[in-house]
C-alpha positions in Angstrom: 120.8 262.8 -92.6 118.7 265.3 -90.7 115.6 267.0 -92.1 117.3 270.3 -91.6 120.3 269.3 -93.8 118.0 267.8 -96.4 115.9 270.9 -96.7 119.1 273.1 -96.8 120.5 270.9 -99.6 117.2 271.2 -101.5 117.2 275.0 -101.2 120.9 275.2 -102.2 120.3 272.9 -105.2 117.3 275.0 -106.3 119.2 278.3 -106.1 122.2 276.8 -107.9 119.9 275.4 -110.6 118.3 278.8 -111.1 121.7 280.6 -111.3 123.0 278.1 -113.9 119.8 278.4 -115.8 120.2 282.2 -116.0 123.8 281.9 -117.1 123.1 279.4 -119.9 119.6 280.5 -120.9 118.9 280.5 -124.6 115.7 282.6 -124.2 115.2 286.3 -124.0 115.2 287.9 -120.5 111.5 288.2 -120.2 110.9 284.6 -121.2 113.6 283.4 -118.8 112.1 285.4 -115.9 108.7 283.9 -116.6 110.2 280.4 -116.6 112.0 281.1 -113.4 108.9 282.4 -111.7 107.0 279.4 -112.8 109.7 276.9 -111.7 110.2 278.6 -108.3 106.5 278.6 -107.7 106.5 274.8 -108.4 109.4 274.3 -106.0 107.7 276.3 -103.3 104.6 274.3 -103.7 106.5 271.0 -103.7 109.0 271.7 -100.8 106.9 274.2 -98.9 104.6 271.5 -97.7 107.5 269.2 -96.7 109.2 272.1 -94.9 106.0 273.0 -93.1 105.4 269.4 -92.1 108.9 269.0 -90.8 108.7 272.2 -88.9 105.4 271.2 -87.3 106.9 267.8 -86.3 109.9 269.5 -84.6 107.7 272.0 -82.9 105.5 269.1 -81.6 108.5 267.3 -80.2 109.7 270.4 -78.4 106.3 271.1 -77.0 105.9 267.6 -75.8 109.3 267.5 -74.1 108.8 270.9 -72.4 105.3 269.8 -71.2 106.7 266.6 -69.8 109.4 268.6 -68.0 106.9 271.1 -66.6 104.6 268.3 -65.4 107.6 266.5 -63.7 108.6 269.7 -61.9 105.0 270.3 -60.9 104.7 266.8 -59.4 108.0 267.3 -57.6 106.8 270.6 -56.1 103.5 269.1 -55.1 105.3 266.3 -53.2 107.5 268.8 -51.5 104.5 270.8 -50.4 102.8 267.7 -49.1 105.9 266.7 -47.1 106.1 270.2 -45.7 102.4 270.2 -44.7 102.9 266.8 -43.1 106.0 268.1 -41.2 104.1 271.1 -40.0 101.1 269.0 -38.8 103.5 266.7 -37.0 104.9 269.5 -34.9 
């Protein structure tokens, strides 16, 4: 399972849990809102770091791949320029 799907599932699960909690809450509105605020803050603390870490890993992969491609293109261009210089000198 991909990280993206896992994080999506966690978010959907958290939202569903909050919605069901609201529907079946035995507490007054104010108490329920305070509990939701506390719980959502805990979820954000817990999963926010995981999401940030996953995002940074994916960003690093993309940057590495693009850097490698750019370096390969640059090497190819340099070789083409060297060949052209050699051809011009030969004439």
